[in-house]
N, C-alpha and C positions, 0 to 999 in steps of 0.2 A: 495096161492101165491107161496109157495115153498121157496127155498133158494135163496138169492141174493148175488152175488159175483161181485167185482169190481177190476179193476187194480188200484194199489195205489203205491205211491212213498213217502218215508219218509226220511228227511235229517236232520242230526244233526252234530255229529262228523264225520259221514260217511253217506253213502246213502244205503238204503235197498229198494228194489222194490219187489212187489208182483204182479205176473201176474193175480192172482186170490185170493182175500181175502174175507172172509165172512163178510157181513154187518149184524149186529144184532141190530134190532130196539128195542129190549128188553134190550140192554146193554147201560148203561149211557155213559161209556167211552170206548175209544179204548184201547185194551189190547194186550200186547206183552209178549213173554217169557223174563225173566230177562236177560239171556245171550245176547239176541239180543239187548235189550234196553241199556245195559251197553256198548256194543260195538259201537252202531250207534247213540244213542241219547244223549241229554244233561241232566245229572242228577240234580235234585233239592234236597234240604235238607229235603224234605217232604216224609213221609210215612203215608199211610192211611189204615184203616180197610175196606176191600172191601168185600161186601156180594155177593157171587156167586149165580147163578140161582138155584143150588141144595141146597142152604141154608147155605153152609159152609162160614166161614169168614176167609179171608187170609190177611196177611200183604203185601201190595203192595207199591213199590217205585214209586214215581212220576217223570216222565221225560217230557221234552219238545222237540219238533222237528217241522220242517216245513213239512207239508203234502200236497200232490197233488193228487186229484181225479177228473176225468172228466174235466181236464184243470183248475181247481180252486186250488189255493194255499193259505195257511195260517198257522198261528202258532197253534200247537195242544198240548193238555195235553195227555200224554200216561201213563197208569198204567201198571206196570210190576211185575210179580212174577214168581217163578220157575215153569216150566212145563205148563205155560199158553198156550192156543191155541190163535193165533192171530185173532182178530176180530176188525172191525170198529164199534164204537158205535155212538149213537145219538149226543153226544157232538161234535164229529168230523164232522158229517153231517151238523149240524146247523152252526158250525163255517165256513164251506166252502159254505154255502148256497145251500145245497143239500137235497133231500128227496127221499124216496122210494115210488113209485106209487104202491099201494097195488093191483091194477088191473093187471098191466103189470109185476110187479116185477122188474122194472128197476129203475135206479137212474135218477132223474130229477133235473135240476137246478131250483132254486127258489130264492126269495129275500133272501139276506143274513141276518142273525140274529146277527152275531158278526163281523167277519172280513174274507175277502178273498182278494187275490190280483190278 
C-alpha cells in the first residue's frame, strides 16, 4: 500500500495546518511535537506512558483540539512529546468517521464511530 498522507487542520488556542501529514494505521493516537502542541492546542492535566513502535516508552502530554480531515471535523485527543514526528493515528480517523482503503491507499469516509460535525 505504501505511505498514506492527508491534508489536515488542527485548531485549539491557534490553528496549525499540514498540507501533507502521515496517516499511521499502526498508531493508536495522533502524535505531535511538544512545542507545536503547547503553542496551538489545549493542554489537559494528563500525562501518559506512550509505547512507541521501536519499543521505547516516552512520557507524553495529552492535549485536545478540533481536527479537520476530508471535510470532517471533530474533537481530538493528541499526544505530544519532544522531537515527535507528526502522525495521524486511528483514534483520529475513527472519531472523524474515516478509514484507509488498503487497496488504493486513500482515505475514505465511513460511518462515524464517535463524533464528527
